[in-house]
C-alpha positions as CSV (number, residue, x, y, z in Angstrom):
1,S,0.0,0.0,0.0
2,V,1.0,3.7,-0.3
3,N,1.1,4.0,3.5
4,S,3.5,1.1,3.9
5,Q,5.7,2.5,1.1
6,L,5.8,5.9,2.8
7,Y,6.7,4.2,6.1
8,R,9.5,2.3,4.4
9,N,10.8,5.4,2.8
10,K,10.7,7.3,6.1
11,Q,12.5,4.4,7.8
12,N,15.1,4.4,5.1
13,D,15.6,8.1,5.4
14,E,16.1,7.8,9.1
15,E,18.6,5.0,8.7
16,K,20.5,7.1,6.1
17,L,20.6,10.1,8.4
18,Q,21.9,7.9,11.2
19,L,24.6,6.5,9.0
20,G,25.5,10.0,7.9
21,R,26.0,11.1,11.5
22,E,28.1,8.0,12.2
23,I,30.3,8.7,9.2
24,L,30.8,12.3,10.3
25,D,31.6,11.1,13.8
26,S,34.2,8.8,12.4
27,S,32.4,5.7,13.8
28,S,31.6,4.5,10.3
29,S,33.2,4.8,6.8
30,D,30.4,3.1,4.9
31,Y,30.2,5.5,2.1
32,K,28.9,2.9,-0.3
33,T,25.7,2.4,1.6
34,Y,25.2,6.1,2.2
35,F,25.6,7.0,-1.4
36,N,23.8,4.0,-2.9
37,D,21.0,6.1,-4.3
38,S,23.4,8.7,-5.8
39,V,25.4,9.1,-8.9
40,F,28.8,10.8,-9.3
41,W,29.3,12.2,-12.8
42,G,32.6,13.5,-13.9
43,D,36.2,12.8,-15.0
44,S,39.2,11.0,-13.4
45,L,38.7,12.8,-10.1
46,S,35.3,11.1,-9.7
47,E,36.5,7.9,-11.3
48,A,39.0,7.5,-8.5
49,L,36.1,7.1,-6.0
50,V,35.8,3.6,-7.4
51,G,39.5,3.1,-7.7
52,Y,40.0,3.9,-4.0
53,D,36.9,1.8,-3.2
54,F,34.9,4.5,-1.5
55,I,31.9,4.3,-3.9
56,S,30.5,1.4,-6.0
57,D,31.0,1.3,-9.7
58,N,27.2,1.5,-10.2
59,E,27.1,4.9,-8.5
60,T,29.6,6.5,-10.8
61,V,29.5,7.6,-14.4
62,A,33.1,8.9,-14.7
63,V,36.1,8.4,-16.8
64,K,39.5,10.0,-17.3
65,G,39.5,12.8,-19.9
66,K,35.7,13.3,-19.7
67,N,34.4,16.9,-20.4
68,V,30.9,18.4,-20.6
69,M,30.8,17.8,-24.3
70,L,31.7,14.1,-24.1
71,A,29.3,13.8,-21.1
72,K,26.3,14.3,-23.4
73,D,26.9,10.6,-24.3
74,D,26.1,9.7,-20.7
75,I,22.7,11.4,-20.5
76,N,20.6,8.3,-21.1
77,T,22.7,6.3,-18.6
78,I,22.2,9.0,-15.9
79,I,18.4,9.2,-16.6
80,A,18.1,5.4,-16.4
81,K,19.8,5.4,-13.0
82,N,17.3,8.0,-11.8
83,P,19.4,8.9,-8.7
84,T,18.1,10.8,-5.6
85,N,21.3,12.9,-5.7
86,L,23.5,13.7,-8.7
87,Y,27.0,15.0,-8.0
88,L,28.8,16.6,-10.9
89,L,32.5,17.5,-11.0
90,F,33.7,18.8,-14.3
91,G,36.0,21.5,-15.5
92,M,39.6,20.5,-15.7
93,N,39.4,18.8,-19.1
94,D,37.0,21.5,-20.3
95,L,39.4,24.3,-19.6
96,E,41.9,22.6,-21.8
97,C,39.3,22.2,-24.5
98,F,37.7,25.7,-24.4
99,G,39.8,28.7,-25.2
100,D,37.0,31.0,-23.9
101,V,35.8,30.0,-20.5
102,K,32.3,31.3,-21.3
103,D,32.0,28.6,-23.9
104,F,32.4,26.1,-21.1
105,K,29.6,27.8,-19.2
106,V,27.2,27.5,-22.2
107,A,28.0,23.8,-22.8
108,Y,27.7,22.9,-19.1
109,E,24.4,24.8,-18.6
110,E,23.0,23.0,-21.7
111,L,24.1,19.6,-20.3
112,L,22.6,20.3,-16.9
113,K,19.3,21.6,-18.3
114,I,18.8,18.5,-20.4
115,V,19.4,16.2,-17.4
116,S,17.4,18.2,-14.9
117,S,14.4,18.4,-17.2
118,K,14.3,14.5,-17.2
119,L,15.1,14.1,-13.5
120,E,12.6,16.4,-11.9
121,N,12.9,14.7,-8.5
122,T,16.7,14.5,-8.4
123,N,18.8,16.9,-6.2
124,I,21.6,18.3,-8.4
125,Y,24.9,19.2,-6.7
126,V,27.5,20.9,-8.9
127,M,31.1,20.9,-7.6
128,S,33.5,23.8,-8.2
129,T,36.3,23.0,-10.6
130,M,39.5,22.2,-8.7
131,Y,42.6,24.3,-8.7
132,V,45.8,22.7,-9.7
133,N,49.1,23.5,-7.9
134,G,51.6,26.1,-9.1
135,K,53.8,23.7,-10.9
136,A,50.9,22.1,-12.8
137,S,49.5,25.5,-13.8
138,S,52.9,26.6,-15.1
139,R,53.0,23.5,-17.1
140,T,49.4,23.8,-18.3
141,P,48.4,27.5,-18.5
142,A,44.8,26.6,-19.5
143,L,44.4,25.5,-15.8
144,S,45.7,28.7,-14.3
145,R,44.1,29.9,-11.1
146,D,42.5,32.8,-12.9
147,R,40.8,30.5,-15.5
148,V,39.6,28.1,-12.8
149,S,38.2,31.0,-10.7
150,K,36.4,32.3,-13.8
151,A,34.9,28.9,-14.5
152,N,33.7,28.6,-10.9
153,G,32.1,32.0,-11.1
154,Y,30.2,30.7,-14.1
155,I,29.2,27.5,-12.4
156,K,27.8,29.5,-9.5
157,E,25.8,31.6,-12.0
158,I,24.4,28.4,-13.6
159,C,23.4,27.1,-10.2
160,R,21.7,30.3,-9.0
161,A,19.8,30.6,-12.2
162,N,18.6,27.0,-12.3
163,D,18.2,26.1,-8.6
164,Y,21.0,23.6,-8.5
165,T,23.3,23.4,-5.4
166,Y,26.8,24.8,-5.9
167,V,29.4,23.1,-3.7
168,D,32.7,24.9,-3.4
169,I,35.4,22.3,-2.7
170,T,38.4,24.4,-3.8
171,D,39.5,24.9,-0.2
172,I,40.2,21.2,0.3
173,Y,43.4,21.4,-1.9
174,D,44.1,24.9,-0.7
175,N,44.1,23.9,2.9
176,N,45.9,20.6,2.3
177,P,48.5,20.8,-0.5
178,S,49.7,17.3,0.4
179,L,46.4,16.0,-1.0
180,Y,47.7,16.5,-4.6
181,E,49.2,13.6,-6.5
182,Q,52.7,14.3,-7.7
183,D,51.2,15.7,-11.0
184,G,49.7,18.6,-9.0
185,I,46.3,17.9,-10.5
186,H,44.8,14.6,-9.3
187,A,44.0,13.7,-5.7
188,V,45.4,11.1,-3.2
189,A,43.0,8.8,-1.4
190,K,42.9,11.1,1.7
191,F,41.1,13.8,-0.3
192,Y,38.0,11.7,-0.8
193,P,36.6,11.3,2.7
194,I,36.9,15.1,3.1
195,W,34.9,15.6,0.0
196,L,32.3,12.9,0.8
197,N,31.9,14.1,4.4
198,R,31.2,17.6,3.0
199,L,28.4,16.2,0.8
200,I,27.0,14.3,3.8
201,S,27.0,17.5,5.9
202,L,25.1,19.2,3.1
203,D,22.6,16.4,3.0
204,L,22.1,16.6,6.8
205,G,21.7,20.4,6.6
206,E,24.9,21.0,8.6
207,D,26.8,22.7,5.9
208,E,25.6,25.8,4.1
209,S,26.6,25.8,0.5
210,E,26.7,29.0,-1.5
């Protein structure tokens, strides 16, 4: 019956909240259960969630080199998964593709609008693009701090205009430079619990996103 379904959903919600609190209190690290109704969509930064065994393969649509143009190929997969929460992290590969950062904004907003129109009950969380370290930006000027900041300004605008949740995670690297891999771009395993805990805090209403 509808009532028993509602009861089950409420029970599931309470169990999820309890698990979220346990994770934040460091008495659990069961991210796979917590995020089992979510999808992480992105490039190698999100793909590593599976590589480091934090999230199940089924909850990620992410591959090295992915940008918002290539991500259009994933739209039907995302829609079929119909997640409660959709977490997007794009930008690094895009900044190397788009000379004008505004073209990235246009392409990203188009992608998000297509997906959100088909997933009306999904909460959409859009991560900031990550800064690379000084050596990496010297090596790859397309990923300069200025361009990443500009991209994040545009991502914020997209989120405000369309009622998505913007999640600024740039401070994670800034506060912990040791979380970079040697290439100054990718993240070591210790980065991921910090990021995931921030998403849980948002879910529990304990972290005010911009």
